[in-house]
Every structure is written in C-alpha cells, then in structure tokens.
N, C-alpha and C positions, 0 to 999 in steps of 0.2 A: 566699742564703737557702733552705731546702727546706723541703717539706710545708706551705705556709702554705695558710690555710682563708680561701676569698675567694668571693664570689655572682659568677658573673656572668648576663646577662639573667634576673635572680631564680632563679637553680640554682645550686647548692654546686658546688665545686671545688677540686683540690688544685693548688697553686701551687709551682715550682719555681723560682727567679731567681738567673741570675749575669749580670756586667756587667763590662767592660772598657773601657780607653778604648785608640782607635785614632788611627791617624795623620790620620783622615779625620772622626772623629769619635767617638761612644761607642756602642759595640755591647750591646745586651742582650739576652740567651736566656733564655728563657722556656719552660718546659713545663708543659701546662695537662693535666688528667685531671680528667673530669666522669661522672656519670652520672644524666642528666637525665628527666625528668618529662616527654615529648614532646606531650601533648594539655595541659599546663599552657604551655609554651613556645610552640607555636604560637596557643594560644588569646590568649595574652598580646600576642604581636609579628606573628603573622599571621593573624587571624581568620577571613579567609573559606576559609582552608584546615584549619579548626581538627577538620573530619570526618575528616579523610583520617589524623590521628595520633595514636595513644595508647601507652601503655607507655613504657618506660624504653630509652633509648640513650645507649651508652657510647661515650666517645672518648679519643684521646689528640692532644695539639696539641705542634708545635713550632714555635715563633715566635722568628725571628732578624731584630732592630730596630735599624737604624743611625739615629742623630742626627746627621745632617751637619751639623759644623762650620760650614760655609757656608749653614747654612739648610736645612729640608727633612727629608725622612726616606727611606730605602729600607728595604724588608722582604720576606721569606718565609715563607713558611707554609706547614706540612708537618701535615695531620689524616687519622688514621687512625677511622673508626666503625664499630662492632658494633651492628649492630641487630634481632641473634636475639630480646632481648626486647620486641620493639615488637611493636605491629599497626597496620599502615599498610593501608589501604583503599583501593586502588590497581585503576583498571580492567583489564581482559585488555590482555596476557599476565602480567601478575604477581600474577593470583590464585593460579593454578595453580605460579607459579614466583618467590614473594616473595623482594625483597630483604633481604637478611641483614647487609649489610655495604657500607661503602664508602669514596672516597678523596677528599682536597680538597688541591688546591694554590693557593696566592693570594701572589702577589707585584707590587710597584711602588711608588710613591713617592706624595707628597704630591698629586700629580697626578690618578694613576688606578692602578687594579689589573686585573691580568689574573687572573683567578679559570678553573680547571678542575675539575671535579669528574666523578668514575664510580662507579658500584654496580655490582659482581658481572658486570662484562663487560656489563652490559644498557642502560644507561643513562649517556650523556655528557651533559657540560656544558662550555660554552665561552665564553667573555663578557668585555668590557671595561666596567669600570664608571666612569665618571669622578668625582671624589668631589664637584666643584662641583655636579654636577646630581644627584648620587645617583639615576643613571639609566641602564641600560647602553646604552649607543650600538652596542652587537654583542655579541650572544648567540645559541647556537646548540644546540639540544637535541636529541639524535639518540639513539634506540630502539632495539638491537636492532642497533648494529656502531657502532663509532666514526667511520669514513668513511662514512657512509650521507648523503647531501645536500653543497649546498654553502654555502659559508660564506659571508656578505654584510654588510653594513650593516644594523642595524635584527635583527630578532628573527626567526629563522627555527627550522621543528620540520622532522626528518626521522625516519622511521619505516621499518623492515624487519623486521615480526613475524607472526608466523603467523595472529593474530586481533586485531582492532581492534575496542572498541566506541564510534563515533562520540559517540553521547549521553553516554556516560560521560566520556570524553575531553574533550569540549565545557565539561561541568561542571568538572572541575578547571582546564583552563586558564583556562576565567572566572575561576573563584579565585584563579589564579598571576597575574593579571593584574588581579585587584581591589585597589581602594584599601583598605588597613587603615586602622582606626579610628586606630590610633597613627600612621600615615603621612600628610603631606600629598599624595604620590603613588607611584602605584605604582613599584617599585623597577626593573619589568621590563613592558614595552611590549607591545602588540597582537601577535601573530605577524603578518610582513609575508609570508613565504613558507611553504608547508606541500608536504615530499614525503612521501608516503606508499604503500608497499607492503604489504600484506596477502594471506594465503592465503586469509582470511575478513574481510570488515569487515560489520560489523553496524550499520543504521542505518533509522532509522524501520520498526522491522520485518521489514526485508529483510536477506539476507545476501548480501552481493555475492562472489564468488567470484575469486580471483586479480587482485584489484583493485588498480589505481594510481588516486591521486589528485594533481592539481599544482593549488595555489592559489598566487597573487600578489595582495598588496593594490597598488594603484595609485590616487593620488587617492580616498582613502578607500573604492574600490570592488573588489569582493572579484572575481575571474576564477577559475573553479574549471573544470580537466577531470577525469573522470571516466572510464576505461576498465574493465571487468571483464568478467567471462561474461554476467552479466544486464544488462549497459546500458553504453551509451557517450554520454555527453551531455557538453555545453559549458554551466554556469552563471555568470551572472551579475546578482550583489546588487550593486544601489545603496546608496551610502552613506547616502542617506537612504530606505534599503528598504520603510521603512512608508510613505512617500508614494510612490515611484515604480518599489518592490517588486523580483521577482524575473525572471528570465528563463532559461525553460531551453529549450536546442536539442539533441533527441535523435536518434540515428542511431537506434537501437532501446533497448528496454526490455521485458525479460520479466520480472517481476513476481510475486511470491506473493500470494494475498488475505492480509491481517493484519488481526488483531485489535487496533483501539485502545483504548489506557487512557487514564485520566484525564476531566476535567470539558472536555467540546465545549464548554461554554459559557465558558470562559476560553479555551480555543484559539480559537472563531471570532473572538473581538475583537482577537486576536494576529498574526491573520493578515493577511500582505501582500497588494498588488496581486500577481499573479501572471499570467505569459505562458507556457503550453507549448505548445510544437510536437515530436511526433514521428513520425517515417517509419515504423516500425512497432511498435507498441504491444501489449503482450498482458500481462495481468492474470489469475490461474490460468488457469484452462482459456478464458479468454472475449477471443478475436481481436480487438484492437479495430482493425485495421491503425492507419494516418495518423490523429494526434489532434491537436485544435487546442481548446485551452481559455484562456479567458481571465475571472479574475477579481478582483473589487475589494472592498475593506469598502465597508459602506455604514452607514447611523446606526444599527440595528438587528443587524448581523450581517456577511453577505457575500452579495454578487451574483454569481453566474455568468452573463458576459452572453457567453458562447458556450460551448458544449460539442458539437463534432464527432467524429465518429465513422465512421472509412470505410474499410472490410477489402476492397473490391472486390466483395463478397456483398452488399453494404447501406450504407446512408448513415444516420447518426442524426444530427439537429439539434435541440438543447434550448436553454432557458435557463432558468435558476430562482434560488433563493435560498436561503440557512440563515442564521434567525433564532434568537438566543439569549435568553434570559431563565431562569425556572425551569425553563422546560421547552421543549428545543430545537424547532426545527419547520422541514422541507426541505420544498419545491415544487418539481417540474421541469415541465415542459411542452414538447414538442415531436413530431416525428415521424421515423418511421421507413419509408425507401423500399429495395426492394430488387430487383433483377431475377431472383434466383433464392433463394426465402426457405428452401426446404431448405436448399441450401447455405449460407446464412446463419446458420440455426440449429446446422448442423453446425459452423460456423467458432465457435460460443459453448458448443460440448461437447455438443449436442444430437441424436441423431441420429431426426427424426422421420418419415422415411419420406415426406416433403411432396418432389414431383419437377415442376419446371418451372413453380412457379407462381411470378408476380411478387406483390409484396405492399406495399400502402400502410398504414400504421397512424399512428394520430395520438393523443396522450394525455397527460393532463393528472393528474400525480400529487404526491401529498404523504404526512409522515409526522412524528409528534411526536416525533424523532430527530436526529442525524447524518446528512448523507448518505450516508454509507457502512453505516448500519446502518436499513434499512427495515422494519421490525418490523412483521409481518401485524396484528398487531391494533391498529395504530395508524394502520392504511395505508388512503388516502380517493382517490378520483378516478373517471376517466371513462378509457376505451380504446375506439375506434372502429378497425374494422380489416376489411381487403377482400383476398381472394386472388384471384388470375386463375384463369384455370383450368389443370389440372394431374392430379395423381392421387396417391395414397397407396399406399405400400408397405412392405414391413419391417414390418408394423403391431406397436405397442410402446408399451407404456404409459409408457415411460420417454424420452419425446420429449418437446416444446417444452411450456413452462408452458400457454402459452395452450391448447394442444390438452388436456393435463391437467386443465387447467381443466371441460372437458366432459366428459373422459374418451371424446374420441371417438374414438380409437385401440379402444378397446373395444366401442363401439358398432360400429364398422365391424365389427371382425371378429365380432362378432355375425350383421351382415347377410348376412356370408362365410358364415358358417356357414348362416343361413336361405335362403339365393338364392345355393348355391354356383355353378352354371352363371353367372350374372350378374356377379359378382364376382372370380371366379378370376384376371383378370390383374392384379387391385389394381383400386381403387373411385377412378373418375374423377370429374373435376367442372368445370362449367363457371364456377362462381362461389361464393367462401364468403364470407359477410361478416355484420357484426354489431356491437353494441357491449355493452361492460363498464360497469356502474356497481358502485363499490367504496365500500363506509362500515365503518369500526370493522372491517375483514378479511373481510367479506363479498362477495365477488364474485357481481354478478347479473345476469344476460341474459334478456330477453323479445323480443328480435329476431334471434337466430343464424340464418341460412338456411343451409342446402349442396344448392347448384342442379348435382344431379349428374345426369351421361346418363342412367342409370337410373332417378333419381327426386328427391323432394326433399325433405329432413331439416330438419325445424324443432325447436329447441331454444329450451326455455325453465326458468329456474331457477336456480341459485345453486352457489358455492362456497364452504366455509368456510377461509379461510385460515388460521386457528388452530386448528382441531381436525382441517383436511382430511379433511371431509365433503364429499359431494357430495350434490344432491339435484334430480336434473333429470326433467323430462317432455318426451319425446322422440317424435317423429310422424313417420314414414317414408311417404312419398304416391309407389305406382310410377306411372314414366311408359307409361300405358300405351294412349296413343294413337300410337306409333309402330309397325313393321313388326311382320310375325304372329310370326315368331322370336322378339323379345322379347317380345313382349306372352304369348307360350305359357310362357313362365317364370313370369308371376304368374296365372295361370289357378287357379281355385281348383281345377277337378277336372282337370289337364293330361291323364291317360292318356286319357279319354273323349274329351277333342278330338284327340289324336292317331289313336284308332282310326277317329273319324270321317272324318280325312285320309286316313288308309290305304283306305277302303272309297271315296273320291271322293264323300264325302257331303257335301254344301255345306251349311257354317254361316255364318250370316249374322250372328251374335251369340254373345257368351260371357259367364259370371261370373266378373271376376277381383278380384285384391286392390286394392282402394282405398287402403286406409289401413293402417298396421301401428304401433302405440302402444308405446312402451318406457318403462320407468323406471329409473335410474341413480343409482344409490344408492352407500354403500361409502365405502371413502376411495382417497385419490389412488393408495395403491399397491395397493389391492384393490377395485378397481369392482368393483360388482354390477349386472348388466344384465339386466331381466327383462323379458320381452313383456306385457303388460298386455290385449293383444286384437287381435284385427285385423276390419276392414269389408271388404264385397265391394260391387259394384255391377257390373248389366249392362252392356255397352259392345259397341258394333258391328264388328264385323271389316272388316279390309281386305278389297276385293272382289279374287278370284280372278282370274290370269290365264288364261282357255282356252288 
C-alpha cells in the first residue's frame, strides 16, 4: 500500500507499506514521511521542553520490522530529519550555530532498543532503552564531538565546545529529565557523570576561561572538580543539599564583581548551608587572600556564621545576617586589624599614601538590600578606628574611602602649602583615631583626631554618601612647645625673630600661631579646603645655651 494518510503522535504522516513472509516470520517494510508542528508535539508529549522548539520539522523514516514465528520481534529504524524550518531555543554554542538536520537509528527486539541520534556533527546521543522499564539504562550525550567522554552505566554528558552557559544548560537538562504530565516517570534519568571542556564557561555572572569540569554522582551526592584560568576548586553537594549544604575547597579564585539580577528575597530562601575555603581569593580589585565563609539558612533568611579574609596585610573577621521580606535587610559586624594599613588599602585597589601604620577598626553596618548591594541611601551603622604612628605621602584624593570621607589628603596638602618647611617630607603622625556614625547614608564624626608630630588636627562634620558632598570644620593646632627650630615655623613674624637671633639679641618670648581653622566642602572628587582664620598666642622661648 502506498501514500496512506495517517496520524502519528497527533500529527499527519504519509505511509508506504510492503510486507512479505520469511522463513523466520513476517517482515514489514514501512516508509513514513511527515511535516510536523514541533511546538505542538513537544507540548503534547514532553511539556517540560515546550519552550525549546517551534516551527516545522520534516522527516523520512524507514522501518524494517520482523515479527518472529517463535514469538517476539526484531526491528531496524533509520530516520533523516530536516530542521531548517524549525526554531530551536538552545543555549550556546547553538545560538550562532543552529541545528538544521539530524539522523537517527534504532534497532532492537521485544526486550530493548539501541538508539543513536546525531545532528549536523554537533550533538551525538547513544542509549539503551529497556522496554519494560521504559527508562534508559545507559545513555550518553556528547556535544562537540562523538568521541568526547566515556560511556558507562547511567546517563552521562560530555561537551567540548567554544562556549557554554551553565545556567541555560541546567535549565535545559532539568527539562530533559523532568517528568512530563503524560508520563509516569522520566524516560531518562539524572546525569551521573559530566565531562565539560570549554574555552569560555559562563556561570553565576563569571566567565571562566579554558575551563574543564568533571562531575560524578555517587550515592546521590555530587563531587565536582573545576579547573580554569580564573578558578580551581572542588565542590561537594550533599544529596540533602538544603539541610547539609555545599562545600567548596578552592586553591584559588580570581573572579570579577558581578551585578546580580532577580528577586533576592526568593534567592535567600533557597540558599543551602555553605562552607567555603579559598587559599587565594580575589574579587575584582579586592585581594581577599585566604577566605573562610560559613553560612546557614535561618528562620527569616540567612546567617553568616563566619566571614574571614586574610591577605597577609590585614585580617577581617565578621558575622552577619541577610533577612528576606518585602524589603531585604543585611547586617554585618566585625573588626579589621592590619600590621600595615597602607599596604592593606593598596591590596584593595586604593593607593592612599599611608605608610608604616598599624590599624584597628571595628564596625557594625546594615542596609536595606542584599549583601552585595550596600546602597548608600540605605546605609546605617558605626565605625570605630585607630591608626598607630606613621606618615602620609603621595597625597591624593583617590585614596581609601575612609580618608575620602574626611578629604584628609586635601587637608594635608593645604597644610603642606601653608607650612611648607614643616611638611616637606610628608605628614607624620603619632596616632589617628575617631568614630563614624552613619544614618541614611550620612556619615558623621565629632571626635576624629590626628595627633601629628607638628600639631594636632581635629575634624568635626559629615559626608553625604548619597550626594558625595562634604561638610567639615577642621582645626589645626601647631605644636609650639617643642624646640626652637620647629617653633620658628609657626611664629607670626619669623623674619623679625631671625634678625634678632642674628644680632645675638636675647628673645624670651614670641607670638606664634596657636590655631588654624579650615572648612572642607565640595565633593569627594573635588573637595574645597578654605582657611577660616588663625589664632595666635605669646609663648616662652626655650633658653639658649651660652
């Protein structure tokens, strides 16, 4: 019979049928041709993947079926498909190199089928399907080359591709293994082995270059090894991952700062317990050094039980929480200690000009957003800080944020111009200490004191972190109780004093500058330092030695 009209899976087909009696049974040769609506077929028979296929798909199939006289059957199926009129929504690398054709072969008997599928020499599938269970006992999906990876029991996936987007492929694979509404169970199981090699691997906003990933499922637990230019790490994902969590042990991670999208309120409720250890970790310009992070879900969100960064120049220890709700809320408290605060700032990408100072900083900060989004207008908290003796050189307003808050570098530059001989070699200090109170993005200090060798600086005022505006009153009190050469720099009329000394006249007192007041206004990028006035006083001069 030729050109019979029929329907298969709800779609029209043309069928040619021939048959003949053989010694072992009856052989049927069937040719089937179809032009199907892919979105309808997938929607009806595999709904989890309905968003991946649309348009038309044409095929021609040849089926040879032998019904055995002794019982049972044997068959061989060869199929060629044309997908040039289809729209397939597949991840990279198939966005720029779409699949346009495929071939399939299937053979077997009443017990099982062996199935092979290939597409444009890009994707290869090979599997064994027992008919009783209707679930592949062995299946291997190879992308980028038929010989990629190793076959074995269960479902394995191998890829050797220029680029792979992990999030997109994860969505596709989840749909592939999901149970359709028309099925009692999935025809293919969860992958048990993954072998991935990619020039670029996109995951979590990161681009891992020259990446290889090997993952194995054992006792429902995942062990994953990742090697790339940006990271080398071993991950362990427990079968009960939400209760027992994920462990990450990394030799190094050099990641970029990423802007995360989506609903953080939903994300925080889905986070499992996390234990992260990284020997050398860098995020953006921030050298975090050795990192330890422990987190666990809590009743209202997520608790950071331990956050430790130690890069050799400084140590940060903190705890915190991330609460979900109509408005996310994040809070951290902890301390920072450093044996060389200038080097610590430099490792974070700030060249402050601070030299030889140790530091102790304690903080409690909170903001109404996710942990990685401390928007200034929502920032509240307190910071207490102290630096030991050191000096400031390479004066620049592009230094650390804490000094930008006060525009301290601009102030020191102004003092260097006003009292050039005193500060020619840099601004030396014995101690810098103070506190900052932050409310709704406004950072206020009323007790910051710089105890310098040439005098004391007191700073009172605030910085608006939202508008980047400065508003400070600063007072510089010279140290006029020291030896004569230092004192002369602050004399109200130093030329007269020098002349008197040259004539060997005896001076027992002199009028000196006792206080210089400044205002610091403007912006973080363009601070304005104005002198408001000077005070003077009479002091006794040190006795001269005859």
